C-alpha positions as CSV (number, residue, x, y, z in Angstrom):
1,M,-171.9,-112.6,1.7
2,N,-169.0,-110.4,2.7
3,L,-166.0,-110.7,0.4
4,R,-162.5,-109.6,1.3
5,E,-160.3,-108.2,-1.5
6,E,-156.7,-109.2,-1.7
7,I,-154.6,-107.3,-4.3
8,K,-151.3,-108.9,-5.2
9,E,-148.7,-108.3,-8.0
10,D,-150.2,-111.0,-10.1
11,G,-154.0,-110.6,-9.5
12,I,-156.9,-109.6,-7.4
13,F,-158.6,-112.3,-5.3
14,L,-162.0,-112.1,-3.5
15,K,-162.2,-114.4,-0.5
16,D,-165.0,-115.4,1.7
17,E,-164.9,-115.3,5.5
18,N,-163.1,-118.7,5.5
19,G,-160.4,-117.5,3.2
20,E,-161.7,-119.4,0.2
21,V,-161.1,-117.7,-3.1
22,L,-164.5,-117.2,-4.8
23,A,-163.4,-114.9,-7.6
24,K,-160.1,-113.7,-9.1
25,I,-158.6,-111.9,-12.0
26,L,-155.0,-112.7,-13.0
27,F,-152.6,-110.3,-14.7
28,H,-149.0,-109.5,-15.2
29,K,-147.0,-106.4,-16.0
30,T,-144.6,-106.2,-18.9
31,P,-141.4,-104.2,-19.3
32,K,-143.3,-102.3,-22.0
33,K,-145.6,-100.8,-19.4
34,E,-148.4,-103.1,-20.3
35,L,-150.7,-104.7,-17.8
36,V,-152.0,-107.9,-19.4
37,I,-155.2,-109.6,-18.0
38,T,-154.8,-113.3,-18.5
39,R,-157.9,-114.8,-16.7
40,T,-161.0,-114.0,-14.9
41,L,-162.8,-116.6,-12.8
42,V,-166.0,-116.2,-10.7
43,S,-167.5,-119.0,-8.6
44,P,-170.9,-120.2,-9.9
45,T,-172.5,-119.0,-6.6
46,L,-171.5,-115.4,-7.4
47,R,-172.2,-115.3,-11.2
48,G,-174.7,-112.7,-12.4
49,Q,-173.8,-110.2,-9.6
50,G,-171.3,-108.1,-11.5
51,I,-168.3,-109.5,-9.7
52,G,-166.4,-110.1,-12.9
53,Q,-167.1,-106.5,-14.1
54,K,-165.9,-105.2,-10.7
55,L,-162.6,-107.1,-11.0
56,V,-162.0,-105.8,-14.5
57,S,-162.7,-102.3,-13.3
58,M,-160.3,-102.7,-10.4
59,V,-157.5,-103.8,-12.8
60,K,-158.3,-100.9,-15.1
61,E,-157.9,-98.5,-12.2
62,I,-154.5,-100.1,-11.3
63,A,-153.3,-99.7,-14.9
64,D,-154.5,-96.1,-15.1
65,R,-152.9,-95.2,-11.7
66,D,-149.6,-96.8,-12.5
67,G,-149.4,-95.6,-16.1
68,Y,-149.7,-98.9,-17.8
69,S,-151.6,-99.6,-21.1
70,L,-154.2,-102.4,-20.7
71,K,-154.2,-105.6,-22.7
72,S,-156.2,-108.7,-22.3
73,H,-155.8,-112.4,-23.2
74,C,-159.1,-113.1,-21.4
75,S,-162.2,-113.0,-23.6
76,F,-164.4,-111.8,-20.8
77,A,-162.2,-108.8,-20.0
78,S,-161.6,-108.1,-23.6
79,R,-165.3,-107.8,-24.3
80,L,-165.8,-105.5,-21.3
81,L,-162.8,-103.3,-22.3
82,N,-163.5,-103.4,-26.0
83,L,-160.0,-104.7,-26.7
């Protein structure tokens, strides 16, 4: 399955060829230069393929690139990032 990435101010969305969101990671930036991950969701059809890990890695790259410290309110992302 070919997934298309859509990166927005509030998250990263992976969509199929029909535009349906199959995975997403939601976040927000704070005035204190923190990027806070709030939720990670992956469709059951994609679980076990490392999609969630990929999304967390992409957000970490955004935080590093933009000079934000990374925080998480999402248990999945917190475990991966040791937060």
